[in-house]
PyMOL Python script that loads the backbone (N, CA, C, O; Angstrom):
from pymol import cmd

cmd.read_pdbstr("""\
ATOM      1  N   UNK A   1       0.878  -1.249   0.055  1.00  0.00           N
ATOM      2  CA  UNK A   1       0.075   0.048  -0.009  1.00  0.00           C
ATOM      3  C   UNK A   1       1.008   1.193  -0.202  1.00  0.00           C
ATOM      4  O   UNK A   1       2.232   1.112  -0.107  1.00  0.00           O
ATOM      5  N   UNK A   2       0.265   2.365  -0.506  1.00  0.00           N
ATOM      6  CA  UNK A   2       1.277   3.462  -0.842  1.00  0.00           C
ATOM      7  C   UNK A   2       0.901   5.017  -0.109  1.00  0.00           C
ATOM      8  O   UNK A   2      -0.259   5.418  -0.018  1.00  0.00           O
ATOM      9  N   UNK A   3       1.747   5.570   0.241  1.00  0.00           N
ATOM     10  CA  UNK A   3       0.621   6.587   0.897  1.00  0.00           C
ATOM     11  C   UNK A   3       1.271   8.118   0.254  1.00  0.00           C
ATOM     12  O   UNK A   3       2.418   8.402  -0.092  1.00  0.00           O
ATOM     13  N   UNK A   4       0.102   8.867   0.269  1.00  0.00           N
ATOM     14  CA  UNK A   4       0.896  10.076  -0.487  1.00  0.00           C
ATOM     15  C   UNK A   4       1.792  10.625   0.496  1.00  0.00           C
ATOM     16  O   UNK A   4       1.735  10.563   1.724  1.00  0.00           O
ATOM     17  N   UNK A   5       3.110  11.487  -0.699  1.00  0.00           N
ATOM     18  CA  UNK A   5       3.689  12.498   0.134  1.00  0.00           C
ATOM     19  C   UNK A   5       3.469  13.515   0.543  1.00  0.00           C
ATOM     20  O   UNK A   5       2.251  13.695   0.555  1.00  0.00           O
ATOM     21  N   UNK A   6       4.280  14.749   1.094  1.00  0.00           N
ATOM     22  CA  UNK A   6       4.171  15.832   1.180  1.00  0.00           C
ATOM     23  C   UNK A   6       3.463  17.092   0.036  1.00  0.00           C
ATOM     24  O   UNK A   6       2.821  18.114   0.275  1.00  0.00           O
ATOM     25  N   UNK A   7       3.947  16.436  -1.326  1.00  0.00           N
ATOM     26  CA  UNK A   7       4.036  17.434  -2.204  1.00  0.00           C
ATOM     27  C   UNK A   7       2.737  17.122  -2.704  1.00  0.00           C
ATOM     28  O   UNK A   7       2.052  18.089  -3.036  1.00  0.00           O
ATOM     29  N   UNK A   8       2.222  15.913  -2.836  1.00  0.00           N
ATOM     30  CA  UNK A   8       1.001  15.627  -3.093  1.00  0.00           C
ATOM     31  C   UNK A   8      -0.190  15.993  -2.279  1.00  0.00           C
ATOM     32  O   UNK A   8      -1.323  16.259  -2.682  1.00  0.00           O
ATOM     33  N   UNK A   9       0.326  15.954  -0.899  1.00  0.00           N
ATOM     34  CA  UNK A   9      -0.838  16.371   0.158  1.00  0.00           C
ATOM     35  C   UNK A   9      -0.912  17.809   0.147  1.00  0.00           C
ATOM     36  O   UNK A   9      -1.961  18.421   0.349  1.00  0.00           O
ATOM     37  N   UNK A  10      -0.068  18.218  -0.032  1.00  0.00           N
ATOM     38  CA  UNK A  10       0.003  19.894  -0.279  1.00  0.00           C
ATOM     39  C   UNK A  10      -1.089  20.293  -1.482  1.00  0.00           C
ATOM     40  O   UNK A  10      -1.586  21.415  -1.385  1.00  0.00           O
ATOM     41  N   UNK A  11      -1.392  19.674  -2.315  1.00  0.00           N
ATOM     42  CA  UNK A  11      -2.652  19.624  -3.035  1.00  0.00           C
ATOM     43  C   UNK A  11      -3.902  18.976  -2.864  1.00  0.00           C
ATOM     44  O   UNK A  11      -4.927  19.401  -3.398  1.00  0.00           O
ATOM     45  N   UNK A  12      -3.856  17.724  -1.971  1.00  0.00           N
ATOM     46  CA  UNK A  12      -5.233  17.343  -1.456  1.00  0.00           C
ATOM     47  C   UNK A  12      -5.707  17.909  -0.246  1.00  0.00           C
ATOM     48  O   UNK A  12      -6.805  17.693   0.267  1.00  0.00           O
ATOM     49  N   UNK A  13      -4.900  18.573   0.132  1.00  0.00           N
ATOM     50  CA  UNK A  13      -5.224  19.400   1.467  1.00  0.00           C
ATOM     51  C   UNK A  13      -5.538  20.806   1.092  1.00  0.00           C
ATOM     52  O   UNK A  13      -5.991  21.523   1.984  1.00  0.00           O
ATOM     53  N   UNK A  14      -5.408  21.177   0.208  1.00  0.00           N
ATOM     54  CA  UNK A  14      -6.465  22.536  -0.376  1.00  0.00           C
ATOM     55  C   UNK A  14      -7.333  22.847   0.311  1.00  0.00           C
ATOM     56  O   UNK A  14      -8.124  21.922   0.128  1.00  0.00           O
ATOM     57  N   UNK A  15      -7.740  23.441   0.932  1.00  0.00           N
ATOM     58  CA  UNK A  15      -9.076  23.758   1.353  1.00  0.00           C
ATOM     59  C   UNK A  15     -10.128  24.256   0.246  1.00  0.00           C
ATOM     60  O   UNK A  15     -11.338  24.060   0.352  1.00  0.00           O
ATOM     61  N   UNK A  16      -9.462  24.992  -0.937  1.00  0.00           N
ATOM     62  CA  UNK A  16     -10.492  25.194  -1.875  1.00  0.00           C
ATOM     63  C   UNK A  16     -10.674  23.814  -2.892  1.00  0.00           C
ATOM     64  O   UNK A  16     -11.395  23.909  -3.885  1.00  0.00           O
ATOM     65  N   UNK A  17     -10.220  22.988  -2.687  1.00  0.00           N
ATOM     66  CA  UNK A  17     -10.028  21.598  -3.680  1.00  0.00           C
ATOM     67  C   UNK A  17     -11.832  20.962  -2.629  1.00  0.00           C
ATOM     68  O   UNK A  17     -12.306  21.147  -1.508  1.00  0.00           O
ATOM     69  N   UNK A  18     -12.168  20.314  -3.708  1.00  0.00           N
ATOM     70  CA  UNK A  18     -13.389  19.673  -3.301  1.00  0.00           C
ATOM     71  C   UNK A  18     -13.097  18.774  -2.730  1.00  0.00           C
ATOM     72  O   UNK A  18     -12.489  17.841  -3.254  1.00  0.00           O
ATOM     73  N   UNK A  19     -13.542  18.808  -1.169  1.00  0.00           N
ATOM     74  CA  UNK A  19     -13.258  17.266   0.032  1.00  0.00           C
ATOM     75  C   UNK A  19     -13.398  15.828  -0.601  1.00  0.00           C
ATOM     76  O   UNK A  19     -12.672  14.863  -0.360  1.00  0.00           O
ATOM     77  N   UNK A  20     -14.454  15.876  -1.443  1.00  0.00           N
ATOM     78  CA  UNK A  20     -14.407  14.131  -2.129  1.00  0.00           C
ATOM     79  C   UNK A  20     -13.066  13.903  -3.065  1.00  0.00           C
ATOM     80  O   UNK A  20     -12.675  12.750  -3.246  1.00  0.00           O
ATOM     81  N   UNK A  21     -12.545  14.737  -3.507  1.00  0.00           N
ATOM     82  CA  UNK A  21     -11.449  14.337  -4.339  1.00  0.00           C
ATOM     83  C   UNK A  21     -10.600  13.576  -3.497  1.00  0.00           C
ATOM     84  O   UNK A  21     -10.442  12.407  -3.849  1.00  0.00           O
ATOM     85  N   UNK A  22     -10.013  13.951  -2.471  1.00  0.00           N
ATOM     86  CA  UNK A  22      -8.803  13.889  -1.165  1.00  0.00           C
ATOM     87  C   UNK A  22      -9.718  12.555  -1.030  1.00  0.00           C
ATOM     88  O   UNK A  22      -8.929  11.622  -1.174  1.00  0.00           O
ATOM     89  N   UNK A  23     -10.628  12.196  -0.883  1.00  0.00           N
ATOM     90  CA  UNK A  23     -11.387  10.570  -0.055  1.00  0.00           C
ATOM     91  C   UNK A  23     -11.306  10.048  -1.607  1.00  0.00           C
ATOM     92  O   UNK A  23     -10.604   9.049  -1.449  1.00  0.00           O
ATOM     93  N   UNK A  24     -11.464  10.082  -2.382  1.00  0.00           N
ATOM     94  CA  UNK A  24     -11.706   9.293  -3.707  1.00  0.00           C
ATOM     95  C   UNK A  24     -10.221   8.919  -4.191  1.00  0.00           C
ATOM     96  O   UNK A  24      -9.918   7.768  -4.505  1.00  0.00           O
ATOM     97  N   UNK A  25      -9.340   9.976  -4.222  1.00  0.00           N
ATOM     98  CA  UNK A  25      -7.873   9.435  -4.313  1.00  0.00           C
ATOM     99  C   UNK A  25      -7.335   8.974  -3.298  1.00  0.00           C
ATOM    100  O   UNK A  25      -6.181   8.610  -3.528  1.00  0.00           O
ATOM    101  N   UNK A  26      -7.658   8.832  -2.289  1.00  0.00           N
ATOM    102  CA  UNK A  26      -7.097   7.776  -1.331  1.00  0.00           C
ATOM    103  C   UNK A  26      -7.627   6.810  -1.479  1.00  0.00           C
ATOM    104  O   UNK A  26      -6.995   5.810  -1.140  1.00  0.00           O
ATOM    105  N   UNK A  27      -8.988   6.618  -2.032  1.00  0.00           N
ATOM    106  CA  UNK A  27      -9.384   4.864  -2.360  1.00  0.00           C
ATOM    107  C   UNK A  27      -8.603   4.178  -3.377  1.00  0.00           C
ATOM    108  O   UNK A  27      -8.093   3.060  -3.316  1.00  0.00           O
ATOM    109  N   UNK A  28      -8.589   5.212  -4.527  1.00  0.00           N
ATOM    110  CA  UNK A  28      -7.411   4.964  -5.841  1.00  0.00           C
ATOM    111  C   UNK A  28      -5.998   4.365  -5.270  1.00  0.00           C
ATOM    112  O   UNK A  28      -5.497   3.311  -5.660  1.00  0.00           O
ATOM    113  N   UNK A  29      -5.398   5.313  -4.182  1.00  0.00           N
ATOM    114  CA  UNK A  29      -4.508   4.641  -4.215  1.00  0.00           C
ATOM    115  C   UNK A  29      -4.296   3.206  -3.368  1.00  0.00           C
ATOM    116  O   UNK A  29      -3.400   2.391  -3.587  1.00  0.00           O
ATOM    117  N   UNK A  30      -5.030   3.132  -2.650  1.00  0.00           N
ATOM    118  CA  UNK A  30      -5.456   2.114  -1.706  1.00  0.00           C
ATOM    119  C   UNK A  30      -5.451   0.651  -2.665  1.00  0.00           C
ATOM    120  O   UNK A  30      -5.272  -0.373  -2.006  1.00  0.00           O
ATOM    121  N   UNK A  31      -5.637   0.473  -4.189  1.00  0.00           N
ATOM    122  CA  UNK A  31      -5.921  -0.141  -4.809  1.00  0.00           C
ATOM    123  C   UNK A  31      -4.624   0.128  -5.910  1.00  0.00           C
ATOM    124  O   UNK A  31      -4.210  -0.851  -6.531  1.00  0.00           O
ATOM    125  N   UNK A  32      -4.280   0.858  -6.035  1.00  0.00           N
ATOM    126  CA  UNK A  32      -3.534   0.806  -7.472  1.00  0.00           C
ATOM    127  C   UNK A  32      -2.217   0.201  -7.249  1.00  0.00           C
ATOM    128  O   UNK A  32      -1.649   0.128  -6.159  1.00  0.00           O
ATOM    129  N   UNK A  33      -1.728  -0.275  -8.511  1.00  0.00           N
ATOM    130  CA  UNK A  33      -0.679  -1.202  -8.459  1.00  0.00           C
ATOM    131  C   UNK A  33       1.127  -0.387  -8.449  1.00  0.00           C
ATOM    132  O   UNK A  33       2.247  -0.890  -8.357  1.00  0.00           O
ATOM    133  N   UNK A  34       0.626   1.096  -8.596  1.00  0.00           N
ATOM    134  CA  UNK A  34       1.576   1.832  -8.858  1.00  0.00           C
ATOM    135  C   UNK A  34       1.619   3.112  -7.814  1.00  0.00           C
ATOM    136  O   UNK A  34       0.474   3.558  -7.739  1.00  0.00           O
ATOM    137  N   UNK A  35       2.426   3.777  -7.076  1.00  0.00           N
ATOM    138  CA  UNK A  35       2.603   5.014  -6.717  1.00  0.00           C
ATOM    139  C   UNK A  35       1.825   6.184  -7.377  1.00  0.00           C
ATOM    140  O   UNK A  35       2.072   6.373  -8.568  1.00  0.00           O
ATOM    141  N   UNK A  36       0.888   7.026  -6.753  1.00  0.00           N
ATOM    142  CA  UNK A  36       0.665   8.114  -7.571  1.00  0.00           C
ATOM    143  C   UNK A  36       1.028   9.466  -7.053  1.00  0.00           C
ATOM    144  O   UNK A  36       0.649   9.771  -5.922  1.00  0.00           O
ATOM    145  N   UNK A  37       1.743  10.331  -7.785  1.00  0.00           N
ATOM    146  CA  UNK A  37       1.601  11.785  -7.429  1.00  0.00           C
ATOM    147  C   UNK A  37       0.987  12.455  -8.076  1.00  0.00           C
ATOM    148  O   UNK A  37       0.815  12.245  -9.277  1.00  0.00           O
ATOM    149  N   UNK A  38       0.462  13.510  -7.385  1.00  0.00           N
ATOM    150  CA  UNK A  38      -0.861  14.845  -7.920  1.00  0.00           C
ATOM    151  C   UNK A  38       0.395  15.728  -7.874  1.00  0.00           C
ATOM    152  O   UNK A  38       1.240  15.839  -6.986  1.00  0.00           O
ATOM    153  N   UNK A  39       0.306  16.229  -8.878  1.00  0.00           N
ATOM    154  CA  UNK A  39       1.366  17.390  -9.395  1.00  0.00           C
ATOM    155  C   UNK A  39       0.525  18.795  -9.736  1.00  0.00           C
ATOM    156  O   UNK A  39       1.146  19.731 -10.240  1.00  0.00           O
ATOM    157  N   UNK A  40      -0.526  18.887  -9.526  1.00  0.00           N
ATOM    158  CA  UNK A  40      -1.065  20.073  -9.803  1.00  0.00           C
ATOM    159  C   UNK A  40      -2.761  19.742  -9.201  1.00  0.00           C
ATOM    160  O   UNK A  40      -3.335  18.654  -9.238  1.00  0.00           O
ATOM    161  N   UNK A  41      -3.414  21.332  -8.545  1.00  0.00           N
ATOM    162  CA  UNK A  41      -4.726  21.144  -8.074  1.00  0.00           C
ATOM    163  C   UNK A  41      -5.495  22.246  -8.684  1.00  0.00           C
ATOM    164  O   UNK A  41      -5.568  22.432  -9.899  1.00  0.00           O
ATOM    165  N   UNK A  42      -6.109  23.023  -7.710  1.00  0.00           N
ATOM    166  CA  UNK A  42      -6.721  23.800  -7.923  1.00  0.00           C
ATOM    167  C   UNK A  42      -6.186  25.098  -8.653  1.00  0.00           C
ATOM    168  O   UNK A  42      -5.033  25.370  -8.318  1.00  0.00           O
ATOM    169  N   UNK A  43      -6.765  25.985  -9.594  1.00  0.00           N
ATOM    170  CA  UNK A  43      -5.864  26.738 -10.366  1.00  0.00           C
ATOM    171  C   UNK A  43      -7.089  28.317 -10.485  1.00  0.00           C
ATOM    172  O   UNK A  43      -8.308  28.289 -10.653  1.00  0.00           O
ATOM    173  N   UNK A  44      -6.331  29.334 -10.351  1.00  0.00           N
ATOM    174  CA  UNK A  44      -7.678  30.464 -10.403  1.00  0.00           C
ATOM    175  C   UNK A  44      -7.158  30.808 -12.369  1.00  0.00           C
ATOM    176  O   UNK A  44      -6.842  30.109 -13.332  1.00  0.00           O
ATOM    177  N   UNK A  45      -7.299  31.942 -12.148  1.00  0.00           N
ATOM    178  CA  UNK A  45      -7.550  32.297 -14.008  1.00  0.00           C
ATOM    179  C   UNK A  45      -6.033  32.458 -14.451  1.00  0.00           C
ATOM    180  O   UNK A  45      -5.652  31.761 -15.391  1.00  0.00           O
ATOM    181  N   UNK A  46      -5.326  33.147 -13.967  1.00  0.00           N
ATOM    182  CA  UNK A  46      -4.140  33.676 -14.509  1.00  0.00           C
ATOM    183  C   UNK A  46      -3.259  32.236 -14.299  1.00  0.00           C
ATOM    184  O   UNK A  46      -2.369  32.157 -15.145  1.00  0.00           O
ATOM    185  N   UNK A  47      -3.292  31.322 -13.563  1.00  0.00           N
ATOM    186  CA  UNK A  47      -2.090  29.913 -13.263  1.00  0.00           C
ATOM    187  C   UNK A  47      -3.359  29.362 -14.461  1.00  0.00           C
ATOM    188  O   UNK A  47      -2.703  28.690 -15.256  1.00  0.00           O
ATOM    189  N   UNK A  48      -4.705  29.349 -14.889  1.00  0.00           N
ATOM    190  CA  UNK A  48      -5.041  28.800 -16.306  1.00  0.00           C
ATOM    191  C   UNK A  48      -4.037  29.164 -17.346  1.00  0.00           C
ATOM    192  O   UNK A  48      -3.039  28.548 -17.722  1.00  0.00           O
ATOM    193  N   UNK A  49      -4.620  30.513 -17.791  1.00  0.00           N
ATOM    194  CA  UNK A  49      -4.304  31.741 -18.694  1.00  0.00           C
ATOM    195  C   UNK A  49      -2.660  30.920 -18.757  1.00  0.00           C
ATOM    196  O   UNK A  49      -2.506  30.088 -19.652  1.00  0.00           O
ATOM    197  N   UNK A  50      -1.911  31.096 -18.137  1.00  0.00           N
ATOM    198  CA  UNK A  50      -0.534  30.427 -18.528  1.00  0.00           C
ATOM    199  C   UNK A  50      -0.113  29.270 -18.705  1.00  0.00           C
ATOM    200  O   UNK A  50       1.095  29.086 -18.859  1.00  0.00           O
ATOM    201  N   UNK A  51      -0.986  28.256 -18.722  1.00  0.00           N
ATOM    202  CA  UNK A  51      -0.797  26.804 -18.987  1.00  0.00           C
ATOM    203  C   UNK A  51      -1.487  26.920 -20.569  1.00  0.00           C
ATOM    204  O   UNK A  51      -1.182  26.279 -21.575  1.00  0.00           O
ATOM    205  N   UNK A  52      -2.338  27.789 -20.424  1.00  0.00           N
ATOM    206  CA  UNK A  52      -3.404  27.699 -21.901  1.00  0.00           C
ATOM    207  C   UNK A  52      -2.219  28.391 -22.664  1.00  0.00           C
ATOM    208  O   UNK A  52      -2.087  27.700 -23.673  1.00  0.00           O
ATOM    209  N   UNK A  53      -1.153  29.547 -22.708  1.00  0.00           N
ATOM    210  CA  UNK A  53      -0.746  30.471 -23.675  1.00  0.00           C
ATOM    211  C   UNK A  53       0.682  29.207 -23.836  1.00  0.00           C
ATOM    212  O   UNK A  53       1.227  29.194 -24.940  1.00  0.00           O
ATOM    213  N   UNK A  54       1.125  28.391 -22.949  1.00  0.00           N
ATOM    214  CA  UNK A  54       2.166  27.596 -23.103  1.00  0.00           C
ATOM    215  C   UNK A  54       1.763  26.141 -23.897  1.00  0.00           C
ATOM    216  O   UNK A  54       2.565  25.241 -24.147  1.00  0.00           O
ATOM    217  N   UNK A  55       0.207  26.148 -24.251  1.00  0.00           N
ATOM    218  CA  UNK A  55      -0.082  25.098 -25.034  1.00  0.00           C
ATOM    219  C   UNK A  55      -0.370  23.666 -24.390  1.00  0.00           C
ATOM    220  O   UNK A  55      -0.437  22.656 -25.092  1.00  0.00           O
ATOM    221  N   UNK A  56      -0.537  23.650 -23.005  1.00  0.00           N
ATOM    222  CA  UNK A  56      -0.279  22.795 -21.945  1.00  0.00           C
ATOM    223  C   UNK A  56      -2.040  22.294 -22.144  1.00  0.00           C
ATOM    224  O   UNK A  56      -2.285  21.088 -22.179  1.00  0.00           O
ATOM    225  N   UNK A  57      -3.136  23.270 -22.259  1.00  0.00           N
ATOM    226  CA  UNK A  57      -4.334  22.724 -22.096  1.00  0.00           C
ATOM    227  C   UNK A  57      -4.945  23.834 -23.186  1.00  0.00           C
ATOM    228  O   UNK A  57      -4.381  24.819 -23.661  1.00  0.00           O
ATOM    229  N   UNK A  58      -6.111  23.400 -23.383  1.00  0.00           N
ATOM    230  CA  UNK A  58      -7.450  23.949 -24.841  1.00  0.00           C
ATOM    231  C   UNK A  58      -8.231  24.537 -23.826  1.00  0.00           C
ATOM    232  O   UNK A  58      -9.349  24.815 -24.260  1.00  0.00           O
ATOM    233  N   UNK A  59      -8.031  24.913 -22.328  1.00  0.00           N
ATOM    234  CA  UNK A  59      -8.871  25.608 -21.972  1.00  0.00           C
ATOM    235  C   UNK A  59      -8.583  27.120 -21.105  1.00  0.00           C
ATOM    236  O   UNK A  59      -8.265  27.329 -19.934  1.00  0.00           O
ATOM    237  N   UNK A  60      -8.813  27.902 -22.092  1.00  0.00           N
ATOM    238  CA  UNK A  60      -8.018  29.391 -21.558  1.00  0.00           C
ATOM    239  C   UNK A  60      -8.489  29.966 -19.900  1.00  0.00           C
ATOM    240  O   UNK A  60      -7.980  30.911 -19.298  1.00  0.00           O
ATOM    241  N   UNK A  61      -9.451  29.191 -19.492  1.00  0.00           N
ATOM    242  CA  UNK A  61      -9.475  30.135 -17.880  1.00  0.00           C
ATOM    243  C   UNK A  61     -10.591  31.227 -18.188  1.00  0.00           C
ATOM    244  O   UNK A  61     -11.069  31.712 -17.163  1.00  0.00           O
ATOM    245  N   UNK A  62     -10.997  31.610 -19.127  1.00  0.00           N
ATOM    246  CA  UNK A  62     -11.737  32.772 -19.311  1.00  0.00           C
ATOM    247  C   UNK A  62     -13.060  32.369 -20.154  1.00  0.00           C
ATOM    248  O   UNK A  62     -14.164  32.603 -19.663  1.00  0.00           O
ATOM    249  N   UNK A  63     -12.971  31.914 -21.107  1.00  0.00           N
ATOM    250  CA  UNK A  63     -13.924  31.835 -22.123  1.00  0.00           C
ATOM    251  C   UNK A  63     -14.374  30.183 -21.699  1.00  0.00           C
ATOM    252  O   UNK A  63     -15.545  29.828 -21.561  1.00  0.00           O
ATOM    253  N   UNK A  64     -13.172  29.283 -21.531  1.00  0.00           N
ATOM    254  CA  UNK A  64     -13.587  27.921 -21.324  1.00  0.00           C
ATOM    255  C   UNK A  64     -12.998  27.848 -19.673  1.00  0.00           C
ATOM    256  O   UNK A  64     -12.064  28.497 -19.202  1.00  0.00           O
ATOM    257  N   UNK A  65     -13.698  27.039 -19.121  1.00  0.00           N
ATOM    258  CA  UNK A  65     -13.364  27.069 -17.425  1.00  0.00           C
ATOM    259  C   UNK A  65     -12.561  25.812 -17.115  1.00  0.00           C
ATOM    260  O   UNK A  65     -13.022  24.904 -17.807  1.00  0.00           O
ATOM    261  N   UNK A  66     -11.683  25.439 -16.462  1.00  0.00           N
ATOM    262  CA  UNK A  66     -11.034  23.984 -16.664  1.00  0.00           C
ATOM    263  C   UNK A  66     -11.797  23.666 -14.826  1.00  0.00           C
ATOM    264  O   UNK A  66     -12.002  24.367 -13.835  1.00  0.00           O
ATOM    265  N   UNK A  67     -11.956  22.529 -15.121  1.00  0.00           N
ATOM    266  CA  UNK A  67     -12.691  22.150 -13.498  1.00  0.00           C
ATOM    267  C   UNK A  67     -11.789  22.261 -12.384  1.00  0.00           C
ATOM    268  O   UNK A  67     -12.180  22.037 -11.238  1.00  0.00           O
ATOM    269  N   UNK A  68     -10.308  22.676 -12.715  1.00  0.00           N
ATOM    270  CA  UNK A  68      -9.507  23.163 -11.740  1.00  0.00           C
ATOM    271  C   UNK A  68      -9.665  24.150 -11.004  1.00  0.00           C
ATOM    272  O   UNK A  68      -9.199  24.262  -9.870  1.00  0.00           O
ATOM    273  N   UNK A  69     -10.363  24.984 -11.608  1.00  0.00           N
ATOM    274  CA  UNK A  69     -10.723  26.433 -11.250  1.00  0.00           C
ATOM    275  C   UNK A  69     -12.075  26.680 -10.243  1.00  0.00           C
ATOM    276  O   UNK A  69     -13.196  26.191 -10.382  1.00  0.00           O
ATOM    277  N   UNK A  70     -11.723  27.348  -9.475  1.00  0.00           N
ATOM    278  CA  UNK A  70     -12.495  27.942  -8.575  1.00  0.00           C
ATOM    279  C   UNK A  70     -14.280  28.687  -8.830  1.00  0.00           C
ATOM    280  O   UNK A  70     -15.344  28.668  -8.210  1.00  0.00           O
ATOM    281  N   UNK A  71     -13.830  29.193  -9.925  1.00  0.00           N
ATOM    282  CA  UNK A  71     -15.258  30.425 -10.560  1.00  0.00           C
ATOM    283  C   UNK A  71     -16.143  29.368 -11.379  1.00  0.00           C
ATOM    284  O   UNK A  71     -17.223  29.646 -11.902  1.00  0.00           O
ATOM    285  N   UNK A  72     -15.593  28.258 -11.407  1.00  0.00           N
ATOM    286  CA  UNK A  72     -16.485  27.206 -12.310  1.00  0.00           C
ATOM    287  C   UNK A  72     -18.042  26.636 -11.810  1.00  0.00           C
ATOM    288  O   UNK A  72     -19.030  26.375 -12.496  1.00  0.00           O
ATOM    289  N   UNK A  73     -17.846  26.565 -10.455  1.00  0.00           N
ATOM    290  CA  UNK A  73     -18.816  26.149 -10.092  1.00  0.00           C
ATOM    291  C   UNK A  73     -19.036  27.156  -8.644  1.00  0.00           C
ATOM    292  O   UNK A  73     -18.214  27.809  -8.002  1.00  0.00           O
ATOM    293  N   UNK A  74     -20.587  26.945  -8.454  1.00  0.00           N
ATOM    294  CA  UNK A  74     -20.796  27.869  -7.162  1.00  0.00           C
ATOM    295  C   UNK A  74     -20.582  27.431  -5.975  1.00  0.00           C
ATOM    296  O   UNK A  74     -21.399  27.676  -5.086  1.00  0.00           O
ATOM    297  N   UNK A  75     -19.562  26.774  -5.755  1.00  0.00           N
ATOM    298  CA  UNK A  75     -19.570  26.410  -4.596  1.00  0.00           C
ATOM    299  C   UNK A  75     -18.010  27.039  -4.022  1.00  0.00           C
ATOM    300  O   UNK A  75     -17.520  26.875  -2.905  1.00  0.00           O
ATOM    301  N   UNK A  76     -17.427  27.820  -5.218  1.00  0.00           N
ATOM    302  CA  UNK A  76     -16.104  27.968  -5.417  1.00  0.00           C
ATOM    303  C   UNK A  76     -15.156  26.848  -5.193  1.00  0.00           C
ATOM    304  O   UNK A  76     -13.998  27.229  -5.024  1.00  0.00           O
ATOM    305  N   UNK A  77     -15.327  25.685  -5.152  1.00  0.00           N
ATOM    306  CA  UNK A  77     -14.238  24.621  -5.223  1.00  0.00           C
ATOM    307  C   UNK A  77     -13.737  24.012  -6.384  1.00  0.00           C
ATOM    308  O   UNK A  77     -14.581  23.818  -7.258  1.00  0.00           O
ATOM    309  N   UNK A  78     -12.491  23.631  -6.646  1.00  0.00           N
ATOM    310  CA  UNK A  78     -12.031  22.968  -7.620  1.00  0.00           C
ATOM    311  C   UNK A  78     -12.331  21.619  -7.642  1.00  0.00           C
ATOM    312  O   UNK A  78     -12.715  20.984  -6.660  1.00  0.00           O
ATOM    313  N   UNK A  79     -12.146  21.140  -8.847  1.00  0.00           N
ATOM    314  CA  UNK A  79     -12.926  19.702  -9.274  1.00  0.00           C
ATOM    315  C   UNK A  79     -11.759  19.042  -9.740  1.00  0.00           C
ATOM    316  O   UNK A  79     -12.082  17.870  -9.936  1.00  0.00           O
ATOM    317  N   UNK A  80     -10.912  19.165  -9.935  1.00  0.00           N
ATOM    318  CA  UNK A  80      -9.725  18.256 -10.601  1.00  0.00           C
ATOM    319  C   UNK A  80      -8.371  18.574 -10.219  1.00  0.00           C
ATOM    320  O   UNK A  80      -7.913  19.643  -9.815  1.00  0.00           O
ATOM    321  N   UNK A  81      -7.779  17.404 -10.427  1.00  0.00           N
ATOM    322  CA  UNK A  81      -5.907  17.447  -9.993  1.00  0.00           C
ATOM    323  C   UNK A  81      -5.587  16.327 -11.021  1.00  0.00           C
ATOM    324  O   UNK A  81      -6.082  15.316 -11.519  1.00  0.00           O
ATOM    325  N   UNK A  82      -4.507  17.068 -11.045  1.00  0.00           N
ATOM    326  CA  UNK A  82      -3.400  16.010 -11.965  1.00  0.00           C
ATOM    327  C   UNK A  82      -2.839  15.274 -11.312  1.00  0.00           C
ATOM    328  O   UNK A  82      -2.579  15.662 -10.173  1.00  0.00           O
ATOM    329  N   UNK A  83      -2.415  13.940 -11.704  1.00  0.00           N
ATOM    330  CA  UNK A  83      -1.867  12.876 -11.304  1.00  0.00           C
ATOM    331  C   UNK A  83      -0.956  12.242 -12.134  1.00  0.00           C
ATOM    332  O   UNK A  83      -1.253  12.404 -13.318  1.00  0.00           O
ATOM    333  N   UNK A  84       0.389  11.349 -11.892  1.00  0.00           N
ATOM    334  CA  UNK A  84       1.190  10.818 -12.646  1.00  0.00           C
ATOM    335  C   UNK A  84       1.550  10.046 -11.852  1.00  0.00           C
ATOM    336  O   UNK A  84       1.501  10.459 -10.693  1.00  0.00           O
ATOM    337  N   UNK A  85       2.097   8.527 -12.075  1.00  0.00           N
ATOM    338  CA  UNK A  85       2.855   7.795 -11.703  1.00  0.00           C
ATOM    339  C   UNK A  85       4.088   7.636 -11.310  1.00  0.00           C
ATOM    340  O   UNK A  85       4.970   7.855 -12.141  1.00  0.00           O
ATOM    341  N   UNK A  86       4.465   7.209  -9.931  1.00  0.00           N
ATOM    342  CA  UNK A  86       5.146   7.551  -9.044  1.00  0.00           C
ATOM    343  C   UNK A  86       6.071   6.210  -8.856  1.00  0.00           C
ATOM    344  O   UNK A  86       5.827   5.486  -7.890  1.00  0.00           O
ATOM    345  N   UNK A  87       7.375   5.786  -9.972  1.00  0.00           N
ATOM    346  CA  UNK A  87       7.890   4.445  -9.513  1.00  0.00           C
ATOM    347  C   UNK A  87       9.630   4.666  -9.088  1.00  0.00           C
ATOM    348  O   UNK A  87      10.450   5.420  -9.611  1.00  0.00           O
ATOM    349  N   UNK A  88       9.744   4.003  -8.308  1.00  0.00           N
ATOM    350  CA  UNK A  88      11.266   4.099  -7.950  1.00  0.00           C
ATOM    351  C   UNK A  88      11.642   5.363  -7.818  1.00  0.00           C
ATOM    352  O   UNK A  88      12.613   5.675  -8.508  1.00  0.00           O
ATOM    353  N   UNK A  89      11.122   6.292  -7.067  1.00  0.00           N
ATOM    354  CA  UNK A  89      11.247   7.387  -6.515  1.00  0.00           C
ATOM    355  C   UNK A  89      11.237   8.633  -7.857  1.00  0.00           C
ATOM    356  O   UNK A  89      11.839   9.706  -7.894  1.00  0.00           O
ATOM    357  N   UNK A  90      10.494   8.129  -8.683  1.00  0.00           N
ATOM    358  CA  UNK A  90      10.570   9.244 -10.065  1.00  0.00           C
ATOM    359  C   UNK A  90       9.552   9.479 -10.269  1.00  0.00           C
ATOM    360  O   UNK A  90       8.868   8.455 -10.277  1.00  0.00           O
ATOM    361  N   UNK A  91       8.950  10.450 -10.481  1.00  0.00           N
ATOM    362  CA  UNK A  91       7.519  10.882 -11.366  1.00  0.00           C
ATOM    363  C   UNK A  91       7.650  10.682 -12.603  1.00  0.00           C
ATOM    364  O   UNK A  91       8.693  11.112 -13.096  1.00  0.00           O
ATOM    365  N   UNK A  92       6.898  10.146 -13.298  1.00  0.00           N
ATOM    366  CA  UNK A  92       7.557   9.685 -14.779  1.00  0.00           C
ATOM    367  C   UNK A  92       5.912   9.655 -15.347  1.00  0.00           C
ATOM    368  O   UNK A  92       5.668   9.351 -16.515  1.00  0.00           O
TER     369      UNK A  92
END
""", "prot")
cmd.dss("prot")
cmd.show_as("cartoon", "prot")
cmd.util.cbc("prot")
cmd.orient("prot")
């Protein structure tokens, strides 16, 4: 069984992230065959725009909101995180 590291927990413990995301990811980690790192979470418009301008996402954060963004939902909670496998101490 795996445990989330400090970096991953910093995203999952963000009070602006919908709390069910952490519950869900804890369950995923229990059954996962590989360790998982959370590499991004809640974003504001400016952060989304930076990723859009870099070509990382097709959502500009203004006209098309990401589930990462607080502004998308009435409760102002983000509903997305980015995860990658973590194998032998390396994010891959």
